[in-house]
C-alpha positions in Angstrom: 99.3 90.3 117.4 97.7 89.9 120.8 95.6 92.7 122.2 94.3 93.2 125.8 90.6 93.5 126.2 89.5 96.2 128.6 88.2 94.9 132.0 84.5 94.3 131.8 84.4 94.8 128.0 84.1 91.1 127.1 80.3 91.2 127.5 80.3 93.4 124.3 82.0 90.8 122.1 81.0 87.4 123.7 78.9 84.9 121.7 78.0 86.1 118.3 78.6 89.8 119.1 82.2 89.7 117.8 81.1 88.2 114.5 78.4 90.8 114.2 81.0 93.5 114.9 83.3 92.1 112.1 80.3 92.0 109.7 79.5 95.6 110.6 83.1 96.9 110.2 84.4 94.8 107.3 81.2 93.8 105.6 81.9 90.0 105.7 82.8 87.3 108.2 83.1 83.5 108.2 83.9 81.1 111.0 86.8 78.6 110.9 86.5 76.8 114.2 87.4 79.2 117.0 88.7 81.8 114.5 86.6 84.5 112.7 87.9 85.4 109.3 87.2 88.4 107.1 88.8 90.6 104.5 88.8 94.3 103.6 90.7 96.6 101.3 94.3 95.7 101.1 93.9 93.1 103.8 93.4 89.8 102.0 92.7 87.9 105.3 91.9 89.2 108.8 91.9 86.5 111.5 90.4 87.2 114.9 90.4 84.8 117.9 89.4 85.5 121.5 92.0 83.8 123.7 90.5 84.7 127.1 88.1 87.3 128.5 91.0 89.7 128.6 93.0 88.8 125.5 92.4 88.5 121.7 94.6 88.0 118.7 94.3 89.8 115.4 96.3 88.6 112.4 96.2 90.3 109.0 97.6 89.1 105.7 97.9 91.8 103.0 97.3 91.4 99.3 100.2 91.0 96.9 100.8 93.5 94.2 100.5 97.3 93.9 98.0 99.1 96.1 97.2 102.8 96.4 98.1 104.9 99.5 94.4 105.7 99.9 93.5 102.0 100.0 96.2 101.4 102.6 95.0 104.3 104.8 91.4 103.2 104.5 92.2 99.7 105.5 94.3 100.7 108.4 91.6 103.1 109.7 89.0 100.3 109.4 91.2 97.9 111.3 91.7 100.5 114.0 88.0 101.0 114.3 87.5 97.3 114.7 90.3 96.9 117.2 88.8 99.8 119.3 85.3 98.4 119.3 86.5 94.8 120.0 89.0 95.6 122.8 87.6 98.8 124.4 91.0 100.5 124.0 91.7 103.2 121.4 94.9 103.2 119.3 96.8 105.4 121.7 95.9 103.1 124.7 96.8 100.0 122.8 100.2 101.5 121.8 100.9 102.5 125.5 100.1 99.0 126.7 102.3 97.4 124.0 105.2 99.7 124.9 104.8 98.8 128.6 104.8 95.1 127.8 107.9 95.5 125.6 109.8 97.3 128.5 108.8 94.5 130.8 110.0 91.9 128.3 106.5 90.4 128.0 106.3 90.7 124.2 
């Protein structure tokens, strides 16, 4: 999914800073070309790529098989922490921006 990056926030994630943030939040990170890859909890693969100074994409692939509700909640919380630190927008602001784009037909 594509996420907007707050105006002026790119300086916080440019260069190696985004990889350092992923390492801090998820505990691991590797680079596959322009894409940073990690994993955490029920998320088997987390792919992050900066598309422009104002846009990034985060794609997750969940593990197969049974998982506990606690693991799901922990993984979702951790992903929200990362998305907030990477974009500068909290979950509520990201949701409002997505709803506005949907109404405008831009999603």
